Each structure stands twice: as C-alpha cells, then as structure tokens.
C-alpha positions in Angstrom: 72.4 -4.0 -48.9 70.5 -2.6 -51.7 66.7 -2.8 -51.7 64.4 -2.5 -54.9 61.7 0.2 -54.7 59.1 -2.3 -54.6 60.7 -4.1 -51.5 61.1 -0.6 -49.9 57.2 -0.1 -50.7 56.5 -3.8 -48.9 58.4 -2.7 -45.9 56.5 0.7 -45.5 53.4 -1.0 -45.8 54.0 -3.8 -43.5 55.7 -1.7 -40.9 52.6 0.9 -41.3 50.3 -1.9 -40.6 52.2 -3.2 -37.4 52.1 0.5 -36.3 48.4 0.5 -37.1 48.1 -2.4 -34.7 50.2 -0.8 -32.0 48.3 2.4 -32.0 44.8 0.8 -32.2 45.6 -1.5 -29.2 46.7 1.2 -27.0 43.8 3.7 -28.1 41.4 1.0 -27.5 42.7 -0.1 -24.1 42.9 3.6 -23.0 39.1 4.5 -24.3 37.7 1.1 -23.6 36.4 1.1 -26.9 37.7 0.5 -30.5 39.5 3.3 -31.8 41.2 3.6 -35.1 44.0 5.9 -34.4 45.8 6.0 -37.7 45.6 9.1 -39.8 44.5 6.7 -42.5 41.1 5.0 -42.5 42.8 1.8 -43.6 45.1 -0.5 -41.4 48.1 1.7 -42.0 49.9 4.2 -39.8 52.5 5.4 -42.2 54.7 7.3 -39.5 55.8 4.0 -38.7 56.3 2.8 -42.1 58.4 5.9 -43.3 60.2 6.1 -40.2 61.4 2.2 -40.9 62.1 3.0 -44.4 64.2 6.0 -43.5 66.2 3.7 -41.2 66.6 1.2 -43.7 68.1 3.7 -46.1 70.1 5.6 -43.8 71.4 3.1 -41.4 73.0 0.6 -43.4 76.6 1.6 -42.6 75.8 1.3 -38.7 74.3 -2.3 -38.4 77.4 -3.5 -37.0 77.6 -0.8 -34.3 74.9 -1.3 -31.7 75.3 2.0 -29.8 75.4 4.2 -33.0 72.5 2.2 -34.7 70.4 2.7 -31.3 70.9 6.3 -31.4 70.5 6.8 -35.2 67.1 5.0 -35.0 65.8 7.0 -32.0 66.9 10.3 -33.6 65.3 9.6 -37.0 61.9 8.0 -35.3 61.8 11.1 -33.0 62.4 13.6 -36.0 59.6 11.9 -38.1 57.2 11.8 -34.9 58.1 15.6 -34.4 57.7 16.6 -38.2 54.4 14.6 -38.4 53.0 16.4 -35.4 54.2 19.9 -36.6 52.6 19.2 -40.0 49.3 17.9 -38.7 49.1 21.1 -36.6 49.6 23.3 -39.7 46.7 21.3 -41.2 44.2 22.0 -38.4 45.8 24.4 -36.1 45.9 21.9 -33.1 48.0 19.4 -31.6 46.7 15.7 -32.5 48.7 14.3 -29.5 50.2 16.0 -26.5 53.3 14.7 -24.3 53.3 17.9 -22.2 52.2 16.0 -19.0 55.2 13.8 -19.4 58.8 14.4 -18.3 61.7 15.3 -20.6 59.1 16.3 -23.2 59.7 18.7 -26.2 57.1 20.8 -27.7 54.5 18.4 -26.5 55.1 16.2 -29.7 58.0 14.1 -28.4 59.4 12.8 -25.0 62.5 11.0 -23.8 60.7 7.9 -22.8 59.0 7.4 -26.3 62.4 8.2 -28.1 64.1 5.5 -26.2 61.1 3.0 -27.1 61.4 4.0 -30.7 65.1 3.6 -30.6 64.7 0.1 -29.3 62.1 -1.0 -31.8 64.2 0.5 -34.5 67.3 -1.2 -33.7 65.1 -4.6 -33.4 63.5 -3.9 -36.8 67.0 -3.1 -38.6 68.8 -6.0 -37.2 66.1 -8.7 -37.4 62.9 -7.3 -38.9 63.9 -6.2 -42.2 65.6 -9.7 -42.9 62.5 -11.5 -41.8 60.2 -9.3 -43.9 62.2 -9.4 -46.9 62.4 -13.2 -46.6 58.6 -13.5 -46.6 58.3 -11.3 -49.4 60.7 -13.2 -51.4 58.7 -16.3 -50.7 55.6 -14.9 -52.5 55.8 -16.1 -56.3 56.5 -13.4 -58.7 55.0 -11.3 -60.3 52.3 -11.7 -57.8 54.2 -10.5 -55.0 54.9 -7.2 -57.2 51.3 -6.6 -58.0 50.1 -7.2 -54.5 52.4 -4.7 -53.2 51.9 -1.8 -55.7 47.7 -2.4 -55.3 48.1 -2.2 -51.7 50.5 0.9 -52.3 47.8 2.6 -54.5 45.3 2.0 -51.9 47.2 3.3 -49.1 47.8 6.5 -51.3 44.1 7.1 -52.1 43.3 6.5 -48.4 45.6 9.2 -47.5 44.2 11.4 -50.0 40.7 11.1 -48.6 41.9 11.4 -44.9 43.7 14.7 -46.1 40.5 15.8 -47.8 38.7 15.1 -44.4 41.1 17.2 -42.4 40.6 20.2 -44.9 36.9 19.7 -45.3 37.0 19.8 -49.0 33.7 20.7 -50.4 33.0 20.5 -54.2 31.3 23.0 -56.2 28.2 21.7 -58.2 28.2 23.2 -61.8 25.0 24.6 -62.8 25.1 23.4 -66.4 22.3 21.4 -67.9 20.0 19.0 -66.0 21.9 15.8 -67.2 25.5 17.2 -66.0 23.5 18.7 -62.9 22.4 15.0 -61.7 25.9 13.5 -62.4 27.6 16.3 -60.6 25.0 16.1 -57.7 25.6 12.2 -57.5 29.5 12.6 -57.6 29.3 15.2 -54.9 27.0 13.2 -52.6 28.8 10.1 -53.3 32.3 12.0 -52.5 30.8 13.7 -49.5 29.6 10.3 -47.9 32.9 8.9 -48.4 35.0 12.1 -46.8 32.2 12.6 -44.3 32.8 9.1 -43.1 36.3 9.6 -42.8 35.7 12.9 -40.9 33.5 11.0 -38.4 36.2 8.4 -37.8 38.9 10.9 -37.4 37.1 13.2 -35.1 36.3 10.1 -32.8 39.9 9.2 -32.8 41.0 12.8 -32.5 38.2 15.0 -31.0 40.8 18.0 -30.8 40.4 18.7 -34.8 36.8 19.9 -34.1 38.0 22.8 -32.1 37.5 26.2 -33.6 40.5 28.3 -34.6 40.7 32.0 -35.1 40.3 33.0 -38.5 43.4 34.7 -40.2 42.6 38.0 -41.9 43.5 38.5 -45.5 44.6 41.9 -46.9 45.3 40.8 -50.2 48.8 40.9 -50.7 50.9 38.7 -53.0 52.4 35.7 -51.1 50.6 36.3 -48.0 50.8 33.8 -45.0 53.1 30.7 -45.4 51.7 29.3 -48.8 53.5 27.9 -52.0 54.3 31.5 -53.3 56.0 32.3 -50.1 57.9 29.2 -49.6 58.9 29.1 -53.3 60.7 32.5 -52.9 62.2 31.9 -49.5 63.7 28.6 -51.4 65.0 30.4 -54.4 66.6 33.4 -52.2 68.0 30.5 -49.7 69.5 28.7 -52.5 71.5 31.7 -53.6 72.5 33.0 -50.1 73.4 29.3 -49.0 75.8 29.1 -52.1 77.3 32.5 -51.4 77.7 31.8 -47.6 79.4 28.3 -48.2 81.8 29.7 -51.1 82.8 32.6 -48.6 83.1 30.1 -45.7 85.4 27.5 -47.7 87.7 30.8 -49.0 88.0 31.8 -45.3 88.8 28.3 -43.9 90.4 26.4 -47.0 91.9 29.5 -48.6 90.6 28.7 -52.2 87.6 29.7 -54.1 85.5 26.8 -55.2 81.8 26.0 -56.5 79.5 25.1 -53.8 76.5 24.9 -56.0 74.2 22.0 -56.0 72.9 22.7 -59.6 74.8 22.7 -62.9 73.2 26.4 -63.8 73.7 28.9 -61.3 74.7 29.5 -57.6 72.1 27.4 -56.1 72.6 25.4 -53.0 69.2 23.3 -52.9 70.4 21.9 -49.4 70.1 25.3 -48.2 67.0 26.2 -49.8 64.9 23.0 -48.7 66.2 23.5 -45.2 64.9 27.0 -45.1 61.6 25.8 -46.5 61.3 23.0 -43.7 62.5 25.6 -41.0 60.0 28.2 -41.9 57.0 25.7 -42.2 57.9 24.0 -39.0 59.0 27.0 -36.9 57.5 30.3 -38.0 54.7 29.7 -35.7 57.2 29.3 -32.8 58.6 32.7 -33.2 57.4 33.7 -29.8 58.9 30.9 -28.0 62.6 31.1 -26.3 65.8 31.1 -28.5 66.6 27.9 -26.7 63.6 26.2 -28.2 64.5 27.3 -31.8 68.3 26.4 -31.0 67.2 23.0 -30.2 65.0 22.3 -32.7 67.4 23.7 -35.4 70.3 21.6 -33.9 68.4 18.1 -34.0 66.5 18.6 -37.2 69.5 20.1 -39.1 71.6 17.2 -38.1 69.2 14.7 -39.0 68.4 16.4 -42.4 71.9 17.0 -43.2 72.7 13.1 -42.4 69.6 11.9 -44.6 70.8 14.4 -47.7 74.0 12.8 -47.3 72.8 9.1 -47.7 70.3 9.9 -50.1 72.5 11.8 -52.4 75.2 8.7 -51.9 72.4 6.2 -53.0 71.1 8.0 -55.9 74.3 9.6 -57.4 76.9 7.4 -56.0 78.8 10.4 -54.9 79.8 11.8 -51.4 79.6 15.6 -51.6 80.9 16.3 -48.2 83.0 14.3 -45.6 83.4 15.3 -41.9 85.5 12.6 -40.8 88.4 14.6 -39.7 86.1 16.7 -37.6 85.7 15.6 -33.9 82.4 14.1 -32.9 81.4 13.1 -36.4 78.7 10.5 -37.2 79.9 8.1 -40.1 81.5 11.4 -41.7 78.0 12.7 -42.6 77.2 15.1 -39.8 79.2 16.4 -36.7 78.2 18.1 -33.6 79.9 21.5 -34.3 77.9 21.8 -37.5 75.0 20.6 -35.8 75.1 23.5 -33.5 75.5 26.0 -36.6 72.2 24.4 -37.7 70.8 25.5 -34.5 72.1 29.1 -34.6 71.0 29.2 -38.2 67.3 28.5 -37.0 67.4 31.4 -34.3 68.8 33.7 -36.8 66.4 32.8 -39.4 63.3 33.1 -37.5 64.4 36.1 -35.5 66.2 38.3 -38.1 65.8 37.2 -41.6 62.4 35.8 -41.9 60.2 38.7 -41.1 62.0 41.3 -43.3 62.3 38.8 -46.2 58.5 37.7 -45.7 57.7 41.6 -45.8 59.9 42.0 -49.0 58.3 39.1 -50.7 54.7 40.5 -50.0 55.6 43.7 -51.5 56.1 42.1 -55.0 53.2 43.4 -57.1 50.6 40.5 -57.6 50.8 40.0 -61.4 54.6 40.4 -61.7 54.8 37.9 -58.5 52.8 35.0 -60.0 54.5 35.3 -63.5 58.1 35.4 -62.1 57.4 32.6 -59.6 56.1 30.1 -62.2 58.9 31.3 -64.8 61.5 30.5 -62.0 59.8 27.6 -60.9 59.9 25.8 -64.3 63.6 27.1 -64.5 64.7 25.6 -61.2 62.7 22.2 -62.2 64.6 22.0 -65.3 67.8 22.8 -63.7 67.3 20.1 -61.1 66.3 17.6 -63.8 69.3 18.3 -66.1 71.7 18.2 -63.0 70.3 14.8 -61.7 70.9 13.4 -65.2 74.3 15.1 -65.2 75.2 13.5 -61.8 73.9 10.3 -63.0 76.2 10.3 -66.0 79.3 11.6 -64.1 78.9 8.6 -62.0 78.2 6.0 -64.8 81.2 7.3 -66.9 83.8 6.1 -64.3 84.6 2.6 -65.9 81.0 2.1 -66.9 79.8 1.7 -70.5 79.8 4.6 -73.1 76.8 6.4 -73.7 74.1 4.7 -75.6 71.0 6.8 -75.7 70.4 10.1 -77.1 69.9 12.0 -73.8 73.2 10.2 -72.3 75.3 11.6 -75.4 73.9 15.1 -74.9 74.6 15.2 -71.2 78.2 13.8 -71.9 78.7 16.3 -74.5 77.8 19.5 -72.5 78.6 18.0 -69.0 81.9 16.2 -69.4 84.0 15.1 -66.3 86.1 18.3 -66.6 83.0 20.6 -66.1 81.5 18.4 -63.4 84.8 18.5 -61.6 84.5 22.4 -61.6 80.9 22.4 -60.4 81.2 19.5 -57.9 85.0 19.8 -56.7 84.5 17.9 -53.4 82.6 15.1 -55.0 84.0 11.7 -54.5 82.7 8.7 -56.2 81.8 5.5 -54.0 81.4 3.3 -56.8 84.3 0.9 -57.0 86.1 0.9 -60.3 85.4 -1.8 -63.1 87.9 -3.8 -64.3 
C-alpha cells in the first residue's frame, strides 16, 4: 500500500511518541524518578519512529508471510538500534547504553532478547498498528491534519537540532562590533545558551556517561585528517569508481558479457558501493582493533540490510528493479541473498584491515589547497550527476506507456537520455509499473 509523505511523517511522529513513552516508563521505574530517556527533549524517541517507517516502506511484500515479516522487522529494528548507538558514540566517544551484561549481545548495543522484542513489536505494528494509526489520521479533517503533522514535524526537527547542539557543546562567538550589535548578540547568546543548557542538563541526567572525559586527538594539520567530511567524500568518490570496476569484472567473469554497472548517467560510478564504504568507515573504523569475526558479522548483517533497503527504495522512487536474486538460494524477496551477505562481511574485513589504512594515508597526502578545491569541484559534479540521473530514471519509468513530455526539463531529459541510452546504462533495470492500456 502506498503512503503519502504526510502519512509517513504521521507514523514517524506517533511511533516516536509511543517509543518515548516506553523508554520513559522503563527509565523512570528503574531509577525511581522521572527520566526523559529520549535523545530529544520533547516527547519523541525518533529511533522507534524511524524503524517503523523503514519497516513500512520495506516490508510491504512480506505482510502475508508471518515468519519473514517477523525476521524482517527484527533485522531492521536491530540495525537501526545498532546504527543509532554507533552514531551517538561518534558524537561523544561514549556508549549511551550498554547491553554487555546481557547474554547473546553484540558490541554492547544489541542483544538477542531485545531483537526478538523489536521483531514482535514490528510484526504487530505492520499488521495492525499502521492500519489503526492511518485510520485515525484520515478521520482528522483536512487540511487541519496536514498542518498539524507538519508543525509537529518541524518542532521535532528543531528539537533534534537543539539536542545535537547540546551534545556537541556548541558555543557562539560574540562579535566585537558596536555596542548595539554587541547587546543584541549577547542577548541572543544568553538566550541560546539557556535553551541548550537546559537540554544538556536533561541529557546528562538521563545519560550521565556523556559527561565523562575523553582523550583529545592530536592534529597535525593534514588535509582530510581524521574521519570528517573531506576524508569521507574522497572515500565515497574512490569507492564509487572501484565498485563499478569490480561489478563490471564480476559480470564479465560470471555472465560472460561486458555491461554497464554504473548508478549514474555520467561516468563509472556505483553509488551503492560509495555509500556502503562511507557507512562502513563511519561505523567500523574505530573497531579496527577488534577481531575479524566482529567485522565480518557486522558487515554481513548491515550489508544485507543496506542492500535490501536500497532495493526497496529504488523501486519505490524509480519504479525499477536494478537487481534480482530470485534465482539464487536463500534469497529474501529477490532483493538480498545469504551468499552476497557473506560477501559484504568479507568486504568489511578486507576494507578495514587492508584498504582503508593506505587509502586514508594517501588522501591525507593531498596538498591542502588542491584538496579543498578538488573536493568541492567533484562534490558539485557528483551532486549534479545524481540529480540528472534521478531525473533520467524518473522519465525512463514515466515513458513506459505514460504521457508525453510536457515541461521543459522533461523534454530535455528525453532528448539526451532516451530509452536506448538508458537501456545501455542500466541493462538490468526492470520496470515494476504495469503497462497502461
């Protein structure tokens, strides 16, 4: 069943609120005092909302299969919980929760008993919760329902920004201009600091660990040092090229044909690989000292989930299926299969152990000025490439029995990216849109 953006936002907010209730009740009972356990100050625990929306978008084909729906919900919820824990750790260098004392835990962020609980809750929500919540939403008169949802969404977004500012301890510089500007800036600073300070006090009460001191990292002034934007962009760019090369060779060896494996209309770039490398680096580069089995398990689990989500989202957005593993044993809806999940696990080990260290060192050797200039030139190019690719894929889907191009951009896209050219760029793309009579 298709959902509008507003309906998905409604589900995100309601499930976030319900998750906040669960977390707050559990925290309050444990500590015998009221504890706001959400990352946000308001009554939202977005981890629950994000997990629910992901399930809604990706498990539509599994609603009639209880077993696979249970497994899919458990995997998605566990993935979101682990990702959230790792990202929060990146922000503050501490674990915000720790399941190390529980049996069958992994990395202290996830454990079997909670994964089973999330699977049960996800199954219930997908089978019954969504229907109930969407019925309630549609009972609210329009346009009041839409206005209400978007206002709440904006409030939740601003709340997240405030909470992020509190975690990062953002401080504003007061400009030393004339007296009037100084007073205005001073008032703004104090007002902002009081809000952020309130959020900080609330968060440190709920998560005392974030106050613990961490060892400062020494900087030597190299380009793209550490694991920030510049380093991640170059890893993304390089991985896009290498991913396209690897997939092209793999298809030549296994299928005996040369075919385009690019995700974009200009150049040999596989952005699925690019984003995968960025996520793997962000989440695993600090785990490089852990055993290979840890990296392999994380890579297998997250790689499979990542590929599944990419497959569903590309089908929802573009109306195309870009890969189909239905002929491979142990596949899930043709989107992922066990063998390729193992490949993701091996790739995670190989990346963190062998490729990341020398590539990271190579990127840091780029002269600073050239590095900054090239980064932004390539970033603009890749952004334009993605935008044009999205437009071309949208028109590629619309042209199959749809109306002729109406607007100027549609005519330009049809002229430069006709069906013949798109078939060469995306030879494995299969339409999921039924032909119109």
